[in-house]
N, C-alpha and C positions, 0 to 999 in steps of 0.2 A: 134622802140624805138629811142628816141633822148636823148642824154646825153652829158654833157660837155666833159667827159673823159672816155675812156675805158682802163682798165688794162687787158692785156692778160696774164693769168697764175696766179694761186693762190698757188704757192709755197712760200718759205720764201721771195724771192725778190718781188713777187707780193703783198704779205701781207704787207711787209714793205712799198711798194709804196702806198697802200691803206691807211695805218695809216698816212703817211706823207701828202697825199692829203686831208684826212679828217681833219687833224690838220690845214690845210690852207683853209678850207671851200670849197673845190672843189667838186662839184657834180660828182659822178663817179660810175661805176659798174666794178666789177672784174669778168671776164669770165674764167671759168676753164672747160676743156673738161672732166676731171674725177672728183675726189674729191679734196678738199683742201689738199695740201701736197702730191699729187699723187705719185710723184717719190719716196718720202720717204716711202710710203706704198708698192710700187711695186718693187723697185730696191735696197733693202737692205737685207743683209743676216741676219740670226737669231742672231748671236753673235755680230753684228755690234754695234760699239759705236763711237761717235764723237771723233776725235783725238785732238780737241781743248777743253780746260777746260771751266768751267762755266763762268768765268769772261770775256771770249772772245765772249760769246754768249748772251749778255743782252737782245736781242730782244725776246728770248724765255721765258723771265720772271725770277723771282727769283729762284736761285739755288745755291748750294754750290760753292765756288770759284774754288775748284779743282774737281768738278763733271765732269764726262764724260758720257753724256746721251746716252742711247741706242736708237735704232730706234723707238720702240713703244712710248717711252717717248717723243721723238722729235715730233712724229705725234700728240700725245695728246696736246702738247703745241701749235702746229700749228693750231689744231682745235679750241683751245681757242682764238687764234688770229683771226681766220677766223670768229668766231661767232660775233665778233665786227666789221666786215667789210661787205660791200654790195656784197657778193660773190654769183654768180650764178653757181652752179655746173652742170655738164653734158651738157655744151654748148661748142661745138668745133668751134673754129674760122677757117674758110676755106679761107678767103681772107681779106687782109687789103690793101686798095688803096686810093689814094687821090681823093677827090671829092669837087670841088670848093674851099672854104676856110676851109674845114674840111676833114673828113675821112669817108669812108664807111667801116664798119666792117661786112662782111657777115659771118653768123654762120650756123651751123647745130644744130638747137634746139631753137634758139631765133630769127630767121629771120634776117633782116638786121638792123644794129644799125648805126645811124648817130652820129658822135662825132666830137667835135672841136679839140680834142687832143687824142693821143693814147700813152700808155706806154706798150711796149712789154717786159714782164718779164718772158718769158718761159725759159731763159737760153740757153746756147749752149752746154749742156751736156745731151741731151735726145735721141740721136740716136746712138745705139751701133755700134762700129767699130770692124769688124772681118776681119783679113787678108785673102786674096784670098787663101792662103795655106790651110785654113780650108776645102775648097771644095775638096781637094785631100786626106784628111785623110780617112782611111778605114771606111766603114759604121758601123762596129761593135763598133767603139769608139764613145761613147756619147760626145757631145759637148754642152757647154753652155757659154754664155757671162756672165761676172760678174753681169750684171743687172738681170740675171735669177738664179744666184746661191743663195741657201738658207742655206744648211748645208751639212756636209760630208755624212750624212745618206741618203740624197736624190740623191747621185751619185751612179752609179754602183760600184761593188766591184773592188778591184785592186788598182794599183798605179794611181796617178793623175798627169798629166802634166799641170802645171799652166804657162801660157804664159803672161809675163809682170811683171817687177820687181818694179813697182811704188807702191803707197800706197795700192790700193786694192789687187794687186797681193801678196804683202808681208803679208798683214793681212789674206788673204784667205789661203796662205801657212801655216801660223801659225794655223789657224782654223783646217786645215786638219791634220797637225802634232799632234795637241792636241788630235785628235780623233784616233790617231794611224795609220793614212794613210801614205803610202809612197809617197813622193812628189818629183817631178823633177820640178825645177823652172827655166824657160827660162828667163834670166835676161835682163835688159835694163839699160842705163845710167841715174840714178836718184840720186839727192842729198839726203842727210839725215841731220836731225837736231839733234845735241846732246841734250839729254833731260835736262841736267843741265850743267852749266858752271859758275864757280866762285860764288858759293853760292846761285844761283837762277835758276829757270827754264829758259832755253835759250830763249824760245818764249816770255817770259816777257821782257827780255833784248832787244830782237830784235824789239818788238813792240815799246818800248821806244826809240829805236834808229831810228825809222822811216821806218823800213824794210817793214812793212805792207802797208805803205802809199807811197811806191815808185810808180812813175807814168811812163807810157811808154816812154814819151819823156826824162826822166831822166836816162834811162838805157844806159850804154855805149855799150851794145851788145843787140840789139833788139831780137835776137834769144832766149833770156831768156823767152820771152813771150810764146814760143812754147814748153818750157820744162814742164815736169810733176811737180806737186807740190812735194816738198821734203818730205821724209818719216819721220814720227814720229808716235809712237803708243800711244794709250790712257794712259797717265800717266807714260810713260817710253820711252826709245829709242828703235829703231828697225833698223836692217841693214841686208844686204845680208850675211856677215860673221856670224851673230847671227843665222840666219836661217840655215846656213850650219852646225853650231855646234849643232843645234837642230835636225839635221838629214836630212835636205833637200839636194838633189843633185842639185848643181848649174850648169846651162848650159848657153850657149850664146843665141843669137837670132836665132830662127828657120828660115832657109833660103831655105829649099827644103823638099819635101815629095816624096818618091818613095815607093809605096805600104805601108808596115808596118814600113818603116824606115824614121825617121825624122833627117835631118842634121842641125847642128848648126854652127854658126860662132864662132870665138875664142875670143869673146869680154868680157868674164867674168872678167878677171883681170882689164880691162879698166872700166868696169861698177862699180866694187868695188871702184876703184880709183876715179871715178866721185863722188860717195857718200862721200868718205873721203875728197875730195877737197872742196866740198860744206860745210862739217862740219867745216873744217879749216877756210873757209871764214866767216862762221857765228861766230866762236869764235873770229876771228880778228875784226869783226864789234863790238862785245861786248867789247873786250879789248879796242878798240878805244873810245867807249862811256865812259867806266870807266875812261880812261886817261883824256878825254876831260872834264869830270865833276869833276875830282879830287876825286873820290870815294874811300873809304877804303874797297875794296872787297877782299875776300880770294883768294888764288891761285886756279888754275884750278884743278878740281877733275879728278881722273883717269876715263877713259871711256872704258868700256869693249868692245864697238863696234870698238875701234881703234885697238884691238888686231888682228894681221894678222892670216890668215889661210893658210894651204897648199891646193893648188888647183890642181885638176886633172879632169877638166871638160870633159864630153864626146863630141866627135866631131859629133857623131850621136847616135841614139837610136832606137833599134828594139822594137816597141811598144808591139808586141805580146810576144816576149821573156821576156820583162820586166814587163809583165802583166799589162800594162797600159789600164785601162778601160774607162777613161774619160779625156777630156781636158777642162780646164776652161780658157776662153779668157779674160784676164784682160788688154785689149788693148785699152781702152778708149772709148770716145764718141765724137760725133759732134752734132751740132744743126740742127734741121729741120726747115728751114725758107721758104719752098716751097710755103707757103700760103701768103707770102708778095708780094706786087707788084714787078715785076722784076726790076724796076728802083731803088728799095731800097737795092738790094743785089749786091755783087760784086763777085770776083773770088771765086769759091768753094761754091757759094750759101750762103755765110755768110753776115751779115748785114754791110752796109756801114754806118759809123758814125764817129763823132769827139767828143771824150770825152762823148759819150753816146747820142749825138744829131744826129738824122738822117739828111741827106742832104735836106730833104723836111721839111718845118716848121710844128710844131705841133706833131712830133713823136719822142719819146725817147726810149732808151733801159735800162734795168736793168738786173743784174745777169750774164753778159758776163764776161769771163775771161779777166782780164786786161782792163776792160771797162774804168775805170778812175784811178784805183790803183791796186796794187798787190792783195789786199784783196777784190776786187769787186765781186768775185764769191764765197765768203764764208760768213757765218753768221755774222762774225765781220763787214764786209763791207757793207752789205745790207742797214742798216738804214742810214748811212751817204750818200751813193749814192742816196738813195730814197729821202732824204731831199733836195738834190740839184735838182733832177729831179722835185720834187713837186714844188719847188720854180720857176723853169723854166716854168712849166705848168701854175702856177698861173699868172706869168707875161704874158705868151702868151694869156691866156684867158682875161686878163685885157688890152690887147693891148699894153703891155710894152716890148714885146720881142725885142731882138737885141740891 
């Protein structure tokens, strides 16, 4: 097969790329190893809902401004998008490498594709990360990564140790608590977004203030790019103290396993403080926007998530004595780019790029965290980044690059 452009991946980023390329008249094909929106089909739990409202997800089509779509609805909307794109499902890309003035895309299912340009839209959140400590847990304890968690009823009976206090860990802890399960949450330092501040949803204020459009080069502290996304629940706030008040036992980060005993560090207070500090920074950003624009906004509302809690975190836990039957690892993902030519990847096997452009001409990325902006890896950011990439592809094909 010979085509002007290959898009690798038919998730939201790849479908956004296809729409943008099509709008610019670029001949292309989208190759997807599974089905369109595969990770949304295979890596979401039953009660999952987006934590961003409808107005932040226009690429999914018309929806109520304050809607928080569930996983199956997101998949249906992605299927509608895919139906309008040249998607070939069941085609796994096994190698992308430069070839003359273009690229060779070797596949398992469609042979070798020759292309003048490639857009890699697989994202960098598709390979589950599980700490080495997991290998030391007793065999009787069931373990699953968040990508494989579906519902409380699919786990063995007994208490559940949830490891990771970011978005997924907190929402899964809620899911388990709602089902009457006893939960020990091993926390981590993650920011939280107050749901409302001064009369509006905080995320609305932050978007207007340019928070979502922050670029890597504008950050005073580049380590921000390695931090987990701040916590916010669909249509409300969420915090570690709220989970404790709901019945979860908060623990620090697990640091050792000896038989049935898991040891934790003493970071719980610091992890809660990290969430509070981010919330205060978000409020300050909103306050500055209001001041700068001279807006007549009401005073700040009370936030239940600011209320302190008394802490008595365990330094260790006897899994058998506490009847812990399962562990859910909410410890994040990384990207699998082993199929890219080695010259295209850097330390840790992650792609080398500048604002989404690979060091070799004719190849771009979409859907990576902090690719161009803070929102580059969420539904809000895909269309804008895709429009830029599609413009670059068009210029490249027309001989106007650089």
